[in-house]
N, CA, C and O atoms as a GROMACS GRO file, in nm:
protein
  336
    1UNK      N    1   0.041  -0.163   0.003
    1UNK     CA    2  -0.021  -0.001   0.011
    1UNK      C    3   0.084   0.149   0.029
    1UNK      O    4   0.156   0.187   0.121
    2UNK      N    5   0.057   0.199  -0.089
    2UNK     CA    6   0.175   0.329  -0.123
    2UNK      C    7   0.067   0.449  -0.010
    2UNK      O    8  -0.048   0.448   0.034
    3UNK      N    9   0.207   0.557   0.001
    3UNK     CA   10   0.137   0.656   0.101
    3UNK      C   11   0.010   0.723   0.041
    3UNK      O   12  -0.070   0.774   0.120
    4UNK      N   13  -0.010   0.725  -0.063
    4UNK     CA   14  -0.122   0.800  -0.192
    4UNK      C   15  -0.241   0.696  -0.120
    4UNK      O   16  -0.330   0.758  -0.063
    5UNK      N   17  -0.251   0.570  -0.116
    5UNK     CA   18  -0.352   0.549  -0.086
    5UNK      C   19  -0.420   0.522   0.075
    5UNK      O   20  -0.539   0.514   0.105
    6UNK      N   21  -0.329   0.513   0.143
    6UNK     CA   22  -0.342   0.544   0.303
    6UNK      C   23  -0.393   0.729   0.300
    6UNK      O   24  -0.497   0.772   0.349
    7UNK      N   25  -0.310   0.795   0.246
    7UNK     CA   26  -0.390   0.922   0.219
    7UNK      C   27  -0.533   0.931   0.189
    7UNK      O   28  -0.607   1.010   0.246
    8UNK      N   29  -0.567   0.856   0.107
    8UNK     CA   30  -0.712   0.870   0.046
    8UNK      C   31  -0.806   0.815   0.119
    8UNK      O   32  -0.922   0.856   0.130
    9UNK      N   33  -0.739   0.681   0.193
    9UNK     CA   34  -0.839   0.651   0.265
    9UNK      C   35  -0.871   0.736   0.401
    9UNK      O   36  -0.982   0.768   0.443
   10UNK      N   37  -0.750   0.760   0.457
   10UNK     CA   38  -0.780   0.880   0.567
   10UNK      C   39  -0.847   0.999   0.543
   10UNK      O   40  -0.871   1.080   0.633
   11UNK      N   41  -0.883   1.018   0.415
   11UNK     CA   42  -0.894   1.173   0.379
   11UNK      C   43  -1.049   1.134   0.331
   11UNK      O   44  -1.134   1.221   0.312
   12UNK      N   45  -1.072   0.998   0.315
   12UNK     CA   46  -1.218   0.946   0.308
   12UNK      C   47  -1.299   0.965   0.440
   12UNK      O   48  -1.415   1.008   0.438
   13UNK      N   49  -1.237   0.931   0.551
   13UNK     CA   50  -1.297   0.877   0.690
   13UNK      C   51  -1.313   1.067   0.756
   13UNK      O   52  -1.410   1.122   0.809
   14UNK      N   53  -1.183   1.117   0.726
   14UNK     CA   54  -1.173   1.252   0.795
   14UNK      C   55  -1.327   1.341   0.712
   14UNK      O   56  -1.420   1.376   0.784
   15UNK      N   57  -1.330   1.364   0.562
   15UNK     CA   58  -1.443   1.407   0.542
   15UNK      C   59  -1.608   1.366   0.545
   15UNK      O   60  -1.704   1.439   0.521
   16UNK      N   61  -1.604   1.198   0.588
   16UNK     CA   62  -1.705   1.140   0.611
   16UNK      C   63  -1.788   1.202   0.776
   16UNK      O   64  -1.907   1.228   0.791
   17UNK      N   65  -1.676   1.210   0.879
   17UNK     CA   66  -1.662   1.248   1.031
   17UNK      C   67  -1.698   1.436   0.976
   17UNK      O   68  -1.797   1.491   1.025
   18UNK      N   69  -1.636   1.489   0.906
   18UNK     CA   70  -1.654   1.635   0.882
   18UNK      C   71  -1.818   1.681   0.815
   18UNK      O   72  -1.876   1.789   0.824
   19UNK      N   73  -1.856   1.568   0.755
   19UNK     CA   74  -1.975   1.584   0.715
   19UNK      C   75  -2.080   1.521   0.821
   19UNK      O   76  -2.177   1.594   0.841
   20UNK      N   77  -2.078   1.460   0.856
   20UNK     CA   78  -2.124   1.430   1.001
   20UNK      C   79  -2.166   1.577   1.072
   20UNK      O   80  -2.272   1.638   1.054
   21UNK      N   81  -2.077   1.608   1.141
   21UNK     CA   82  -2.063   1.689   1.271
   21UNK      C   83  -2.109   1.856   1.168
   21UNK      O   84  -2.197   1.939   1.194
   22UNK      N   85  -2.032   1.854   1.076
   22UNK     CA   86  -2.096   2.038   1.019
   22UNK      C   87  -2.203   2.070   0.917
   22UNK      O   88  -2.270   2.172   0.904
   23UNK      N   89  -2.202   1.952   0.845
   23UNK     CA   90  -2.350   1.962   0.774
   23UNK      C   91  -2.485   1.918   0.796
   23UNK      O   92  -2.517   1.799   0.802
   24UNK      N   93  -2.566   2.016   0.806
   24UNK     CA   94  -2.708   1.966   0.797
   24UNK      C   95  -2.810   1.891   0.682
   24UNK      O   96  -2.889   1.797   0.679
   25UNK      N   97  -2.757   1.994   0.588
   25UNK     CA   98  -2.867   1.958   0.475
   25UNK      C   99  -2.770   1.801   0.380
   25UNK      O  100  -2.660   1.773   0.429
   26UNK      N  101  -2.795   1.757   0.315
   26UNK     CA  102  -2.722   1.719   0.226
   26UNK      C  103  -2.549   1.628   0.257
   26UNK      O  104  -2.450   1.611   0.186
   27UNK      N  105  -2.594   1.580   0.426
   27UNK     CA  106  -2.488   1.510   0.434
   27UNK      C  107  -2.455   1.370   0.445
   27UNK      O  108  -2.350   1.348   0.505
   28UNK      N  109  -2.501   1.297   0.414
   28UNK     CA  110  -2.570   1.170   0.328
   28UNK      C  111  -2.486   1.174   0.230
   28UNK      O  112  -2.389   1.100   0.210
   29UNK      N  113  -2.528   1.275   0.160
   29UNK     CA  114  -2.463   1.258   0.020
   29UNK      C  115  -2.363   1.294  -0.002
   29UNK      O  116  -2.312   1.252  -0.106
   30UNK      N  117  -2.282   1.394   0.088
   30UNK     CA  118  -2.125   1.438   0.068
   30UNK      C  119  -2.060   1.333   0.162
   30UNK      O  120  -1.945   1.354   0.200
   31UNK      N  121  -2.122   1.223   0.203
   31UNK     CA  122  -2.038   1.150   0.310
   31UNK      C  123  -2.019   1.012   0.238
   31UNK      O  124  -1.927   0.931   0.254
   32UNK      N  125  -2.168   1.004   0.128
   32UNK     CA  126  -2.142   0.885   0.037
   32UNK      C  127  -2.036   0.882  -0.054
   32UNK      O  128  -1.960   0.792  -0.089
   33UNK      N  129  -2.047   0.992  -0.083
   33UNK     CA  130  -1.978   1.086  -0.228
   33UNK      C  131  -1.815   1.091  -0.170
   33UNK      O  132  -1.732   1.053  -0.253
   34UNK      N  133  -1.769   1.129  -0.057
   34UNK     CA  134  -1.636   1.112  -0.032
   34UNK      C  135  -1.600   1.001  -0.005
   34UNK      O  136  -1.486   0.982  -0.049
   35UNK      N  137  -1.664   0.869   0.079
   35UNK     CA  138  -1.631   0.732   0.078
   35UNK      C  139  -1.602   0.686  -0.075
   35UNK      O  140  -1.486   0.658  -0.107
   36UNK      N  141  -1.682   0.680  -0.148
   36UNK     CA  142  -1.670   0.680  -0.262
   36UNK      C  143  -1.624   0.680  -0.384
   36UNK      O  144  -1.630   0.594  -0.472
   37UNK      N  145  -1.561   0.823  -0.381
   37UNK     CA  146  -1.405   0.858  -0.442
   37UNK      C  147  -1.322   0.852  -0.360
   37UNK      O  148  -1.221   0.872  -0.428
   38UNK      N  149  -1.284   0.837  -0.244
   38UNK     CA  150  -1.145   0.842  -0.198
   38UNK      C  151  -1.111   0.676  -0.203
   38UNK      O  152  -0.997   0.645  -0.235
   39UNK      N  153  -1.190   0.589  -0.177
   39UNK     CA  154  -1.203   0.449  -0.180
   39UNK      C  155  -1.178   0.407  -0.300
   39UNK      O  156  -1.082   0.335  -0.332
   40UNK      N  157  -1.251   0.444  -0.364
   40UNK     CA  158  -1.197   0.380  -0.551
   40UNK      C  159  -1.108   0.477  -0.606
   40UNK      O  160  -1.096   0.445  -0.724
   41UNK      N  161  -1.020   0.605  -0.576
   41UNK     CA  162  -0.951   0.652  -0.605
   41UNK      C  163  -0.808   0.556  -0.526
   41UNK      O  164  -0.727   0.503  -0.602
   42UNK      N  165  -0.793   0.547  -0.410
   42UNK     CA  166  -0.684   0.469  -0.341
   42UNK      C  167  -0.673   0.364  -0.386
   42UNK      O  168  -0.553   0.339  -0.381
   43UNK      N  169  -0.746   0.250  -0.448
   43UNK     CA  170  -0.755   0.192  -0.515
   43UNK      C  171  -0.686   0.184  -0.613
   43UNK      O  172  -0.583   0.117  -0.622
   44UNK      N  173  -0.753   0.277  -0.727
   44UNK     CA  174  -0.702   0.335  -0.866
   44UNK      C  175  -0.596   0.365  -0.865
   44UNK      O  176  -0.528   0.280  -0.923
   45UNK      N  177  -0.522   0.470  -0.817
   45UNK     CA  178  -0.391   0.580  -0.787
   45UNK      C  179  -0.328   0.517  -0.672
   45UNK      O  180  -0.239   0.589  -0.627
   46UNK      N  181  -0.341   0.421  -0.617
   46UNK     CA  182  -0.201   0.409  -0.482
   46UNK      C  183  -0.180   0.273  -0.497
   46UNK      O  184  -0.064   0.231  -0.491
   47UNK      N  185  -0.294   0.178  -0.522
   47UNK     CA  186  -0.244   0.017  -0.570
   47UNK      C  187  -0.330  -0.027  -0.692
   47UNK      O  188  -0.448  -0.063  -0.689
   48UNK      N  189  -0.267  -0.019  -0.774
   48UNK     CA  190  -0.349  -0.006  -0.921
   48UNK      C  191  -0.281  -0.201  -0.981
   48UNK      O  192  -0.307  -0.254  -1.089
   49UNK      N  193  -0.216  -0.244  -0.896
   49UNK     CA  194  -0.172  -0.369  -0.962
   49UNK      C  195  -0.276  -0.474  -0.900
   49UNK      O  196  -0.324  -0.578  -0.945
   50UNK      N  197  -0.297  -0.393  -0.757
   50UNK     CA  198  -0.377  -0.491  -0.654
   50UNK      C  199  -0.538  -0.437  -0.722
   50UNK      O  200  -0.641  -0.497  -0.693
   51UNK      N  201  -0.536  -0.353  -0.787
   51UNK     CA  202  -0.684  -0.317  -0.816
   51UNK      C  203  -0.723  -0.427  -0.951
   51UNK      O  204  -0.836  -0.472  -0.967
   52UNK      N  205  -0.598  -0.461  -1.045
   52UNK     CA  206  -0.636  -0.534  -1.176
   52UNK      C  207  -0.622  -0.643  -1.152
   52UNK      O  208  -0.651  -0.728  -1.236
   53UNK      N  209  -0.576  -0.673  -1.039
   53UNK     CA  210  -0.528  -0.851  -1.018
   53UNK      C  211  -0.638  -0.901  -0.897
   53UNK      O  212  -0.641  -1.024  -0.891
   54UNK      N  213  -0.723  -0.839  -0.805
   54UNK     CA  214  -0.786  -0.867  -0.746
   54UNK      C  215  -0.951  -0.825  -0.685
   54UNK      O  216  -1.002  -0.787  -0.580
   55UNK      N  217  -0.989  -0.857  -0.812
   55UNK     CA  218  -1.141  -0.757  -0.859
   55UNK      C  219  -1.214  -0.744  -0.699
   55UNK      O  220  -1.210  -0.650  -0.620
   56UNK      N  221  -1.286  -0.893  -0.688
   56UNK     CA  222  -1.327  -0.956  -0.544
   56UNK      C  223  -1.319  -0.904  -0.454
   56UNK      O  224  -1.411  -0.846  -0.395
   57UNK      N  225  -1.164  -0.914  -0.409
   57UNK     CA  226  -1.108  -0.855  -0.274
   57UNK      C  227  -1.150  -0.698  -0.260
   57UNK      O  228  -1.219  -0.653  -0.168
   58UNK      N  229  -1.100  -0.628  -0.360
   58UNK     CA  230  -1.122  -0.502  -0.388
   58UNK      C  231  -1.306  -0.445  -0.362
   58UNK      O  232  -1.344  -0.333  -0.329
   59UNK      N  233  -1.371  -0.542  -0.386
   59UNK     CA  234  -1.488  -0.505  -0.364
   59UNK      C  235  -1.551  -0.521  -0.214
   59UNK      O  236  -1.630  -0.451  -0.151
   60UNK      N  237  -1.488  -0.633  -0.187
   60UNK     CA  238  -1.526  -0.672  -0.058
   60UNK      C  239  -1.467  -0.561   0.045
   60UNK      O  240  -1.538  -0.517   0.136
   61UNK      N  241  -1.354  -0.524   0.029
   61UNK     CA  242  -1.217  -0.419   0.123
   61UNK      C  243  -1.343  -0.237   0.134
   61UNK      O  244  -1.348  -0.155   0.226
   62UNK      N  245  -1.406  -0.236   0.026
   62UNK     CA  246  -1.433  -0.120  -0.005
   62UNK      C  247  -1.608  -0.123   0.088
   62UNK      O  248  -1.665  -0.051   0.170
   63UNK      N  249  -1.627  -0.212   0.036
   63UNK     CA  250  -1.777  -0.237   0.138
   63UNK      C  251  -1.764  -0.223   0.267
   63UNK      O  252  -1.847  -0.160   0.333
   64UNK      N  253  -1.630  -0.293   0.334
   64UNK     CA  254  -1.638  -0.262   0.465
   64UNK      C  255  -1.522  -0.109   0.497
   64UNK      O  256  -1.478  -0.078   0.608
   65UNK      N  257  -1.502  -0.056   0.406
   65UNK     CA  258  -1.414   0.072   0.417
   65UNK      C  259  -1.566   0.159   0.410
   65UNK      O  260  -1.572   0.232   0.509
   66UNK      N  261  -1.689   0.171   0.322
   66UNK     CA  262  -1.812   0.228   0.340
   66UNK      C  263  -1.867   0.169   0.494
   66UNK      O  264  -1.879   0.266   0.568
   67UNK      N  265  -1.892   0.082   0.541
   67UNK     CA  266  -1.953   0.036   0.642
   67UNK      C  267  -1.839   0.126   0.772
   67UNK      O  268  -1.889   0.219   0.835
   68UNK      N  269  -1.738   0.100   0.790
   68UNK     CA  270  -1.628   0.195   0.882
   68UNK      C  271  -1.702   0.366   0.869
   68UNK      O  272  -1.756   0.440   0.951
   69UNK      N  273  -1.675   0.377   0.731
   69UNK     CA  274  -1.731   0.538   0.688
   69UNK      C  275  -1.881   0.552   0.736
   69UNK      O  276  -1.919   0.668   0.743
   70UNK      N  277  -1.938   0.492   0.757
   70UNK     CA  278  -2.062   0.512   0.801
   70UNK      C  279  -2.098   0.486   0.929
   70UNK      O  280  -2.215   0.498   0.967
   71UNK      N  281  -1.997   0.448   1.007
   71UNK     CA  282  -2.019   0.437   1.155
   71UNK      C  283  -1.924   0.567   1.219
   71UNK      O  284  -1.945   0.608   1.333
   72UNK      N  285  -1.807   0.631   1.121
   72UNK     CA  286  -1.755   0.736   1.177
   72UNK      C  287  -1.839   0.873   1.106
   72UNK      O  288  -1.802   0.984   1.143
   73UNK      N  289  -1.934   0.864   1.020
   73UNK     CA  290  -2.068   0.918   1.010
   73UNK      C  291  -2.106   0.948   1.097
   73UNK      O  292  -2.082   1.055   1.153
   74UNK      N  293  -2.181   0.855   1.137
   74UNK     CA  294  -2.309   0.856   1.278
   74UNK      C  295  -2.227   0.934   1.378
   74UNK      O  296  -2.257   1.031   1.447
   75UNK      N  297  -2.108   0.860   1.367
   75UNK     CA  298  -2.040   0.933   1.505
   75UNK      C  299  -2.028   1.105   1.475
   75UNK      O  300  -2.015   1.160   1.585
   76UNK      N  301  -2.028   1.166   1.408
   76UNK     CA  302  -1.997   1.324   1.377
   76UNK      C  303  -2.137   1.375   1.395
   76UNK      O  304  -2.140   1.488   1.444
   77UNK      N  305  -2.260   1.318   1.368
   77UNK     CA  306  -2.387   1.326   1.333
   77UNK      C  307  -2.426   1.355   1.520
   77UNK      O  308  -2.477   1.459   1.563
   78UNK      N  309  -2.387   1.241   1.601
   78UNK     CA  310  -2.418   1.230   1.717
   78UNK      C  311  -2.338   1.361   1.820
   78UNK      O  312  -2.385   1.429   1.910
   79UNK      N  313  -2.216   1.358   1.766
   79UNK     CA  314  -2.143   1.492   1.775
   79UNK      C  315  -2.197   1.591   1.767
   79UNK      O  316  -2.169   1.672   1.856
   80UNK      N  317  -2.306   1.638   1.653
   80UNK     CA  318  -2.353   1.756   1.637
   80UNK      C  319  -2.443   1.774   1.682
   80UNK      O  320  -2.484   1.890   1.678
   81UNK      N  321  -2.511   1.687   1.740
   81UNK     CA  322  -2.696   1.654   1.800
   81UNK      C  323  -2.647   1.690   1.924
   81UNK      O  324  -2.730   1.764   1.975
   82UNK      N  325  -2.532   1.669   2.013
   82UNK     CA  326  -2.467   1.661   2.174
   82UNK      C  327  -2.461   1.814   2.134
   82UNK      O  328  -2.541   1.877   2.203
   83UNK      N  329  -2.395   1.891   2.047
   83UNK     CA  330  -2.342   1.991   2.102
   83UNK      C  331  -2.447   2.068   2.074
   83UNK      O  332  -2.423   2.162   2.150
   84UNK      N  333  -2.594   2.108   1.995
   84UNK     CA  334  -2.688   2.201   2.022
   84UNK      C  335  -2.734   2.241   2.129
   84UNK      O  336  -2.821   2.329   2.129
   0.00000   0.00000   0.00000
């Protein structure tokens, strides 16, 4: 895994939390777009050989990545609601 892939995965998590914490409207859309773009980008640009050779593993990893991103998003929403 290259540093670019790690950076993109971490960026997806950070944007996911920030969308839950600071956005009211369209937060779920922003979270989904961030997780999708960052996750796929991490595989395409950060690990191109793994992407080409193991597409089934990539899809399972992206599913798990999306589920973890959803938990992080819900933590941001809970923080926002607790701050009100």
